[in-house]
LUMKOLSE-865932 format. One record per residue (C-alpha): x, y, z; residue in one letter. Coordinates in steps of 0.2 Angstrom, whole numbers, padded with zeros to 4 digits, always signed. Each point is the difference from the previous one (the first is absolute). Layout:
REM LUMKOLSE-865932
XYZA ...
REM end
This chain:
REM LUMKOLSE-865932
-0032+0026+0016M +0010+0013-0004T +0013+0001-0017D +0015-0006+0011V -0009-0014+0008D -0006-0006-0017A +0019+0001-0007A +0006-0011+0016L -0014-0013-0002T +0004-0001-0019S +0019-0002+0003A -0003-0013+0013F -0010-0009-0011S +0013+0002-0015A +0016+0000+0007E +0001-0010+0017W +0004-0016-0009G +0013+0008-0012R +0008+0009+0016V +0000-0016+0010V +0006-0011-0014A +0015+0011-0004T +0005+0002+0018L -0001-0019+0002I +0011-0003-0015R +0013+0011+0006L +0000-0004+0018T -0006-0018+0001G -0010+0005+0015D -0019-0001+0000F -0002+0009+0018A +0012+0014-0005L -0009+0002-0018A -0017+0001+0008E +0005+0012+0014D +0009+0011-0011A -0014+0000-0012A -0012+0004+0014Q +0011+0014+0005D +0000+0007-0016A -0019+0002-0001F +0000+0008+0018V +0012+0012-0006A -0011+0004-0015A -0015+0002+0011A +0009+0013+0009K +0009+0008-0014R -0011+0001-0015W -0013+0010+0008P +0014+0014+0003V +0012-0002-0015D -0013-0005-0012G -0003-0016-0009V +0015-0005-0011P +0000-0001-0017D +0006-0018+0000R -0007-0008+0017P +0007-0018-0003G +0017+0008-0002A -0002+0011+0016W -0005-0016+0009L +0013-0011-0006T +0014+0013+0002T -0007+0003+0020T -0001-0018+0003A +0016-0004-0007R +0008+0013+0010N -0008-0007+0015G +0005-0016-0002A +0018+0006-0003L -0001+0009+0017D -0006-0016+0008R +0013-0010-0007L +0014+0011+0005R -0007+0002+0018R -0003-0020+0002A +0017-0008-0002T +0017-0001-0010T +0001-0017-0003E +0006-0005-0018A -0017-0005-0007R -0008+0017+0007K +0015+0010-0008L -0003-0008-0016R -0019+0005+0001E +0006+0018+0003V +0012+0000-0014A -0015-0005-0011A -0011+0014+0006M +0013+0012-0001E +0003-0005-0018A -0018+0003-0003L +0001+0017+0008E +0016+0004-0013L -0008-0008-0015H -0019+0003+0003G -0006-0017-0006H -0001-0017+0005V +0015-0012-0003A -0006-0017-0007E +0002-0014+0013D +0014-0010-0003P -0008-0015+0006A -0012+0001-0014D +0000-0015-0011G +0006+0003-0019T -0014-0001-0012G -0014+0002+0013S -0015+0009-0008A -0006+0007+0016V +0004+0020+0000T -0013+0008+0010D +0004+0002+0018D -0015-0003+0007R -0001-0017-0010L +0017-0005+0007R -0006+0003+0018L -0016-0011-0004I +0012-0014-0005F +0012+0004+0016T -0014-0002+0012C -0008-0014-0010C +0016-0011+0005H -0003-0018+0001P +0007-0001+0018A -0015+0011+0006L -0018-0008+0002P -0010+0004-0014L -0012+0011+0011E +0015+0009+0008S +0006+0003-0017R -0017+0009-0005V -0002+0010+0015A +0018+0005+0001L -0002+0008-0017T -0016+0008+0002L +0008+0009+0016R +0017+0004-0008T -0003+0004-0017L -0018+0005+0000C -0002+0010+0017G -0015-0009+0005L -0002+0000+0019T +0000-0014+0012V -0020+0000+0002P -0003+0000-0019E +0012-0016-0002I -0008-0008+0013A -0017+0002-0006R +0005-0006-0017A +0006-0016+0009F -0014-0002+0011G +0012+0000+0016V +0002+0012+0014G +0011+0016+0001E +0011-0008+0014A +0004-0016-0010A +0003+0009-0016M +0013+0012+0009T +0008-0015+0007K +0000-0009-0018R +0010+0017-0008L +0012-0001+0015V +0004-0017-0004R +0002+0002-0018A +0012+0014+0002R +0010-0010+0012Q +0001-0014-0012K +0005+0011-0014I +0014+0006+0013A +0006-0017+0007Q -0001-0009-0017A +0010+0013-0008G -0013+0001-0015I +0008+0012-0012P -0010+0014-0008Y +0004-0004-0019R -0010-0005-0015V -0002-0018-0002P +0007-0007-0016A -0012-0003-0014D +0002-0019+0002D -0007+0001+0018V -0014+0014-0002L -0012-0014-0003P +0001-0008+0015E -0004+0017+0010R -0015+0004-0010L -0013-0008+0012D +0005+0013+0014G +0001+0014-0013V -0018-0004-0006L -0006-0001+0018A +0006+0016+0003V -0006+0011-0015L -0017-0009+0001Y -0003+0005+0018L +0008+0017-0004L -0013+0003-0013F -0014-0008+0010T +0003+0013+0014E +0000+0013-0012G -0016-0007-0010Y -0010-0003+0017S +0009+0009+0014A -0003-0008+0017T -0001+0015+0010A -0001+0019-0003G -0011+0013-0007P -0002-0008-0018G -0004-0015-0008V +0017+0001-0011V +0018+0005+0001R +0005+0004-0017E +0017+0003+0003D +0002-0019+0006L -0009-0007-0015S +0009+0011-0012A +0017-0006+0008E -0005-0018-0001A -0004+0001-0018I +0015+0009-0005R +0011-0012+0009L -0010-0016-0008T +0003+0008-0017R +0018+0000+0004V +0000-0017+0007L -0010-0006-0017A +0014+0008-0010E +0012-0010+0010L -0008-0016+0001V -0009+0000-0018P -0005-0018-0001D -0009-0002+0017D -0017-0002+0000A -0003+0005+0018E +0010+0016-0002V -0012+0004-0015H -0015-0006+0010G +0003+0013+0013L +0003+0013-0011L -0017-0004-0009A -0009-0001+0017L +0007+0017+0006E -0003+0009-0016L -0019-0007-0001A -0004+0005+0018H +0008+0018-0002D -0010+0003-0016A -0015+0001+0011R +0008+0011+0013R -0009+0017-0006A -0016-0007+0003A +0002-0010+0015R -0004+0016+0011T -0013+0015-0002D +0004+0019-0001A +0000-0001+0019A +0012-0014+0002G -0013-0013+0005E +0001-0017-0006L -0010-0007-0015V -0004-0018-0002P +0006-0008-0016L -0018-0002-0009E -0004+0019+0005E +0016+0006-0007Q -0001+0012-0015D +0009-0011-0013R +0004+0015-0012A +0012+0006+0013R +0010-0016-0002W +0017+0000-0008D -0005-0009-0016A +0017+0001-0007G +0008-0007+0016Q -0013-0014+0000A +0004-0004-0017A +0019+0000+0004D -0005-0012+0015A -0007-0013-0013A +0015+0002-0010A +0011-0004+0013V -0011-0015+0007L +0001-0006-0017H +0017-0001+0000R +0001-0007+0016A -0012-0014-0007R +0012-0005-0013T +0014-0003+0012L -0008-0015+0011T -0010-0014-0003A -0004+0000+0020E -0006+0018+0006P +0007+0004+0017G -0010+0011+0013P +0005+0018-0007Y -0006-0005-0018L -0016-0008+0007L -0005+0016+0009Q +0006+0010-0016A -0013-0010-0009E -0014+0007+0013V +0006+0016-0001A +0001+0003-0019V -0018-0007+0000R -0006+0013+0011H +0010+0014-0008A -0007-0004-0017T -0018-0004+0003A -0010+0015-0008A -0014-0001+0012T -0003-0010+0017P -0012-0011-0009E +0013-0004-0013A +0011-0007+0014T +0003-0020-0002D -0002-0005+0019W -0001-0017-0005A +0017+0000-0009A +0006+0011+0016I -0006-0014+0012A +0010-0013-0010A +0017+0009+0000V -0003+0002+0019Y -0002-0018+0002A +0015-0004-0009R +0010+0014+0011L -0007-0009+0016A +0008-0015-0006R +0016+0007-0007R +0002+0012+0015A -0012-0003+0015P -0005+0017+0009S -0015+0005+0012P +0001+0016-0012Y -0002-0011-0016V -0014-0009+0008E -0009+0015+0006L +0001+0007-0019S -0004-0016-0007R -0016-0001+0012A -0006+0018-0007V +0004-0005-0018A -0010-0016+0002V -0015+0011+0008A -0001+0012-0015M +0002-0016-0013A -0012-0012+0009H -0010+0009+0014G +0002+0008+0016V -0004-0016+0010D +0015-0008-0009A +0012+0012+0005G -0006+0002+0017L +0003-0019+0003A +0018+0002-0005L +0002+0016+0012L -0009-0011+0014D +0014-0013-0004Q +0014+0012+0000L -0006+0008+0017G -0001-0018+0008A +0018-0001-0006S +0006+0014+0011G +0012+0007-0014G -0007+0017+0000L -0003+0002+0018D +0002+0019+0006G -0001+0007-0019N -0013+0010-0005H -0001-0007-0018Y -0010-0015+0004L -0015+0007+0010P -0001+0014-0013A -0001-0013-0014A -0013-0008+0009R -0008+0016+0003A -0001+0005-0018D -0006-0018-0006L -0014+0001+0013L -0004+0018-0006R -0002-0006-0018R -0011-0014+0006A -0011+0013+0009G +0002-0007+0018R +0004+0016+0007H +0000-0004+0019P +0014-0013-0002E +0009+0012-0012S -0001+0014+0013A +0008-0013+0013E +0014-0005-0012A +0004+0019-0004Y +0001+0004+0019R +0012-0015+0002A +0011+0006-0013A +0000+0019+0006L +0008-0007+0016T +0015-0006-0011R +0002+0011-0013V +0016+0011+0000T -0001+0012-0014N -0010+0016+0001D -0008-0001-0018A -0005-0017+0002E -0008+0003+0018R -0010+0014-0009R -0005-0011-0014Y -0006-0013+0012L -0010+0012+0011R -0010+0006-0016R -0003-0019-0004R -0005-0002+0017L -0013+0015+0000A -0007-0007-0015E -0006-0017+0006V -0003+0008+0018S 
REM end
């Protein structure tokens, strides 16, 4: 990868959301904002190798996208609404900054453009899954295949969902504005779901060459911190932040020098970020003080912090973790929760107990087509010394896995038991 390629990759990670959010605030047009941002990155790919990488790539991209959007608006129509948008764009050209949205409610605590966009995408008029998908596509630049895998649906279905969401925003006249502070809580479910899926895709990429996408997980943590400041007394917001920090504290040890996946029990814990793990524990403590009935994010944080603060694999309290997963399964039933509970039960109470739970999960069909179930079964069978059965399960997992690093890991394990 050349220096220019690296700069383009870095700029996309850091600036896509900022550019799109700014243009949506100016024009109110999601499609225009995405198209203009995409054109700006195409222009960068052509011009930076010739002119050099600008000192401020983000400013260059924003200016180029803004000018492109302005040209598109001038060509498109002369109706009054578009003329007002052109006037706003020209004012931006003259003054060099983004004017405050006059529709923003006074006293709103939301000040980050990308967080504004999350709340806009998470408008109650949209179905929850559409809110999440639209934000991941528009704000974070995830591709349709990445979002489809995160939701467990096909690419065509996800494309239709995104189109319907944009049409709904246009038809319902949903404004691009900051919700007033008194209605922020009712928007939190969708926002938390967005940030959770964003972090999850960064922590464990569904596809591609690497295990992690640090840009996505870092953005999720940054936005969750902002949200925690915005809504300081919500236990689930702090629970999500603790969950993210605890998982991210182990990031450096999750892959080796060659970029290969390292399982939890084999990770070099000296490479874990002890300071960040302590921060996660402190945020979790704060979350506990805010509720008597923990929600799903807080419960997941309980598990993540236990892992991140265990000095050795043997020090991990698997029985306590299994108990937390049992509570989580009652609070927010999910085949993924049941999968994690089965593994924890196996570690705490024996492989046979865990395999029995995996068999029940397999019979339910909740994870059909997903590689996680056969991979977990293969690992437990390997631990039990049942190598032929383990190999068969690893082969099944390999037919379903989409991430290159995970595929290589499964092949290594298969070789060990073959």
